[in-house]
C-alpha positions, 0 to 999 in steps of 0.5 A: 111197241105200238107207240112207235107206230103212233109216234113215227108218222108224227115225227116224220110229219113234223120234220117234213113241216120244218123242212118245208118252212125252211125251204120256203124261207130260203126261197123267199129271201129270208137268209139273203143278207145276214150281215147288214141288219146287224151293222145298220144299228151301228151306223150314224144317221144323216143329220137331215133324216133324223126322225122324231128329234126336235129341231 
């Protein structure tokens, strides 16, 4: 029974920490646009803007 009094505050602190990290990420715009980065790799590059390619 004594272990519960030890683990309960640790679990609550960890949960609060993860909640604070999520709120910080959501407010800083981490989750604003989830679709565009996944589709960006499928788009063709413009011919003049290709980097690292020999001419």
